[in-house]
N, C-alpha and C positions, 0 to 999 in steps of 0.2 A: 309600942310604936306602930303607927298605922301607915298605910300606903299614901303617898303624896304624888300629886301631879303638878308640874311646874311648866308654865308657858312663858316664852321669851318673845317679846315684840322687838325684833332686831333692827338696829339702825347703823349708820356709818360711824358715828361718834359715841352714841349711847344706846343701851338696851334697857328695856323695862321688863322685869320679871315678876310674875304673880304665881304663888303656890297655893293650892287648895287641897282640902281633904276629900274623903269619899262622899261627903254630903254636899260638896261644892262650897263649903265655908272657906273664906279667904284667910290664909295663915300668914302670908308675907306678900308685900308689894313694895318693890324697890327699883329705883332708877340707878343704873350703874354705868360707869364709863367703860368704853370698849378697850379695856386695858387688863393685862393678865392679873396683877395683884387684886384688883376689885372683883374680877370674875372668880378668882379662886376663893375669895372671901364669901362671895354669894353662894358658891357651891357648898362651902362648909356650913353656912347658915341653913341652907335648904336641907342638906343631909341631916342636920340636927333635928329637923322636924319629923322625920320618919325614917324607917329602915329600908324602905323601897320607894324610890323616886323615878317617875317616868317624865321625861322632858319632851316639850314640843317647841318648835321654832318655825318662823315664817320665811326664813331664807336658808338656802343650802350651801351658799358660798359667799364670796364678796365680803361685806362687812361682818357677816356672822361666822367667818372661817375660824377666827381665834376662839370664839366661844364654843363652837362645835368641836374643835380639836381638843380643848381642855376637857370637855365632857366625855368625849370618847376615850381620851387617855386615862380617865378615871373610871372607865368601864360603866358609864352611865348610858342607859337606852335613850336615844334621841329620835323623835319622829318629825318628819317634815309635813307642814300643812300650808298650802298655798295662800297667798294674799287674797285671791278671789274667793276661796272657800271661807276665809275668815270674814270677809266683807258680807257674804251672803248669810253666814251663821249669825253675825252681829244683829241682823234684822229681827231675829227671834228672841233677842235678849231685851230687857227693859231699858228704856231710854234711847233717844235718838242721837245723843252726843257721841263723838268719836275721840278717844284719847288713847295714848299708848298703854295706859293702865287697863283700860277696858279691853283693848285688843289682846293684851297679854292674858287677861282673865278668860277671854273667849278661847284662846289657844289652849290654855290649861284645861278648860272644861271640855273642849272638843277631844283632846287627847284622852280625857277620862272616860268619855262615853263611846268613842269610835274605836273600831277594831280594824279599819281598812286603811290606816295611814301608812305612808311610805317611810320605812325605817332608814335612818342615815347610818352608813357604815364607814369604817376607815377605808379610804380610797387607795387603789393600786397606784403606785408611783408612776408607772408607765401610762396609765389612763389619765392621771392628773396632768402629766406632761403633754399628752396628746390633746387634752381639752384646752390647755393654754395655747399650744401651737396652732390647732385648727381654728380656735377663736380669733387669733391674730391673723390667720390667713383669710378668714371671712371678712375681717375689717379691711384688709388690703385689697381684696377683690372688689368690695363695694367702692372703695376709693378709686380703684382703677376704672370701674364702670362709669362712675361719675365724671372722672377726668376725660375718658374717651368721649362721652356725650358732649362735654364742653368743647372738646377739640373738634368734633364733627360740626357743632353749631358755628364755631368760629370759621372753620374752613369753608362751610357752605356760604358764609357771608361774602367771601371774596373769590371762591373758586369752586362752585357747585359741581362742575363736571368731574373734577378730580376726586371730590369727596364721594361721589357715587361709585367710582371705580375702585377705590382703595379699601382694603380690610385693615382698619386702624388698630387691630389687636395683634398684628404681625410685626416683626422687627423691620422688614424691608420698607414698607410704606412709612413707618415711623421714622426710620433713618432718613428717608427722602425728605420728609417734612422738617427735619432738623436743619437741612441745608437750603431747600428751595420750597417756597410756598405759593408763589404767584405764577400766573400763566406767562407773563413777560420774562421772568427770570428763567423759567424752564425752556422757553423758546430760544433765548439767547445762548443757553448752554448747548442745546442740541442733543440728539439721542445718543450719539457715540460718546461724547464727553460725559454725559450724565451716567451712561452705563459704566464707564471707567471709574467715575467718582463712587458709584455704588459698589463696584467690585473691590475697590480699595478699602471699603468698610465692611467687607465680607458679607455682602447681601446676596442671598441665593436668588437665582433666576433674575439677575440684574438686567439682562437684555429685555426680558418681557416687561419688567416694571418700568424701565426707561421708555420703552415704546408706548406703553399705556399712558404715562405722564405726558409725553410730548404730544401724543394724539389729542389728549384732553386740552392741552395748552393751545393747540392749533385751532380748536373750536371756540376759543374765547379770546377776543382781542380787546374787550372792554375792561378798563380799569375801574373798579368799584370804589365808592367812598370809604375812607378809613382803611384802605388796603395795606398801607405801610405798617400801621400800628397793629392791625389784625394779624399780619404776617409774623410779627414779633411774638404775639400771643400764641399763634400756632406753633412756632418754634419752641416756646417754653413748655406748652402743654404736651407736645410730642416727647420732649425729654423727660417730663414727669411720668408719662405712661411707660416709657422704657425703663425708668428707675423702678417703678412699681412692678413691672414684669420681672426684673432681676430679683427684687425682694421676694416675690411669690415663688420664683424658682428656687431660691435658697431655702425658703421655708419648706417647700415640697421635699427637698433632700433631708432636712431635719426630721420631718414627719415620717418619711419612709424609714429612716434609720431607727427612730424610736418605736415605730409600729412593729418593726421586725423583731423587737425584743419581747413582744407580747406572746403569750402562749397560744392565743387563738389566731395568730396572723395567717397561717396556712389555711385554716378552716374558713375564715371570713373571706379571704381573697379568692378562694376556690369557687365562690358563688358567682355565676355570670352577672356582670354589671357592677359588681362590688370590687373596685380597684383599691389602690393604695389610699387615696384621699377620702373616698366615700367610706371605706372600711375603717379608717382612723376616726372619721366623724361619727360613725356608728358607735364605736367604743366610747368616744367622748360624750355622746348623748345618753348612753345607757349605763355607763360605768363598767360595762363588761361582765357584770355578775347577773346572769339570767335568773338566779334563784330569788333575787329581789322581787321579780315580777310574778313568779309562781307558775304562770301558764303563758303560752303563746298568745292567748286571747287578750290578756292584760297588756302584754307588750304591744300588740297591734293597736289596742285602745290608746295606750300611751303615745304611740306614734301617729295617731290620727288616721289610720287606714282601715279601721273597722267601723261600719255604720252603726248608729245607735237607734233604738226604736223610739217612735213618737206616737204611742197609742193613747186613746182616750175613749172611754165608754164602749160603744159598739164598733168603733173604728179601730182596726188592728192591722198590722203588717206594714205600717208606715215606717220608713227608715230615712234618716237624715245624716248629714255629715256632722261629726262631733264638733263642739265649740271649744272644749278644753283638751288640749293635747300639746305635745312638745313639737313646736314648729321645726326645730332643727332636725329632729329624728324623722319627721314626716318628709322633709326635703330629701333626706338620704334614701329613705325607702322608695319614694316616688321616682327620684332620678335614677336610682339603680335599676328599678323595674323598667324604666324607659330605655336605658342602655341595653338591658338584657333582651329586649324585643329584637334588636338588631344582631345580637351575638348568640342567642340560644334558640334553637328550633322549637323546643318545648314552650318557651315563653311566647314565641311568635304564634304558635298554634292556640295557646290559651287566650292571648289577646284577640286573635281573629275570631275565635268562638264567641267571646263576649261582644265583639262588634256585631257579629251576625245575630246575636240575641237582641240587638237594638240599643245597646249601651253606647253612650258618647265616648269619645277618645279618652277624656279624663277619667270617666267612670271605669272604663276597661283597664286603664293603667293602675288605678287604685285597687281594683279587684285582683290584678296580678300581684301588686305589692302585698296585699293581704295574704295571698297564697304563699308568697315567698317568705313571709314572716314565719309560717309554720315550718318550712324547709330549713331556714337558718336556725331556728330554735332547736330543731332535732339534731342538726349538725353540731351545734355548740354543746348540746346535752351529751351527745355520744362522743364528741371529740374526734370527728372524722370529716374528711373533705367531701365536697360535692361530687357526686357521680350521676351520670344519666340513668344508670340502673342500680338501685340500692342493693346492698349486700343481701338483704332478706329475699329479694326477688330472685337473685342469682341462686341462692340456696334452694329455693322452691323449684 
C-alpha cells in the first residue's frame, strides 16, 4: 500500500474529491453531497487506496466544516490551501478549463509537492466561540456604521445645523432624534422642557444637549421640502442605531465572559492597546495556537505587517506591502498598535523615532505593529504578562 494524496474542492452543497498516488496518477474522482453518510463512504474508499493519506482542502470553515470535522475525528492530516493559491497553480497545469474535478486534482497535487501548507487542527472550543461572537460583532458594527451614515444624510436634508453638532453614535443625541427632528418642533418645545424630556429618558448632560439643539433650531427658520416624511425616517433610523448599540453591548459582555475562560486571557490583555475586543479578535483570527505559525515572522506575514522583498536582477532592497494576508488580523495588529501609542511611552518613542526617520504615519504604525508581534509572540511562548522591564533584564 502506497501513500495517497486527496484534494477536496469544497462547496456549500457538494464537494469534489480527487485522490492521486506518488506519481500524480488519478486513483479516484468523485462528487459527493455535503452529508455525513456520503463523506464517511468517501473516507472509507480513499483509505482503501493506501495506508497513508494526506488531505488538502480549499476552505477552513463554513461549507467545509462537516468534512473537516469528520477527517480530523478519524485522525486524518488535513492541510488548507487558499483559493488564490489554487487559481495561480492551475495556470501551470494543462488546459484552460476550470472544473471542480480539476481544482480538486490541483489541490491534491499541491499537497503532494508542497511542504509549507497550513495544517488544520481541532479547534479550541473557546476560540471557536470567540470567532463566532466576534464575527457577529463585526457584522453589527458594519450595520451600525451604515445606518448612522444614512441617518446623517437624512438629517442633513432637513436640519444641517443640528447634524453638524451631534455625535450620532451616542445615546443622548439619538434619544433626542427619536422625539424631535425639525427646527420648528425644537423651538416650540423650548430649552427647559426639552431638558426635562431628555432627563426623563436618563440622558446624561441633558442641559448641554438641549441648549445645543435649541441654538441650532434658532439658526434655521426655513422649512425644507419633504421635511415631514424625512423627520419620520430620522426617527426610525435613530431607533435602529440605538437597537444596534444595545446588541453590540450585549455581544461585548458575551465576548468578555468567553474570553476570560481562555488560558491566555491575562497574557494577551496585558499588552498595551490590546483590550477585551481586540484580544478576542486576535484569538479568533489566529486560533490561539502559535505553534501553527512556527515563528513570529510567519505570524507577522500572516497578519500583513511584515514587508516583502521585490527584487529583480541588479535591483535589491525593494520592499512592498504584502498582497496576501489575513485582513482581520492586520486590523487587530494595526489598531492595537495605534492605541498603544497613546497608552505606552515605549510605543510612543518607537513611533516618534520612525517618524523622525521620514516614515509616514501609516508606515510608522505598521513598523510598531511588526515589533509588537515579536513581543506578543514571546509572551505567549513563555506564558507571562507584559512588563516594561523583562525578567532577564532584571536578573542582569
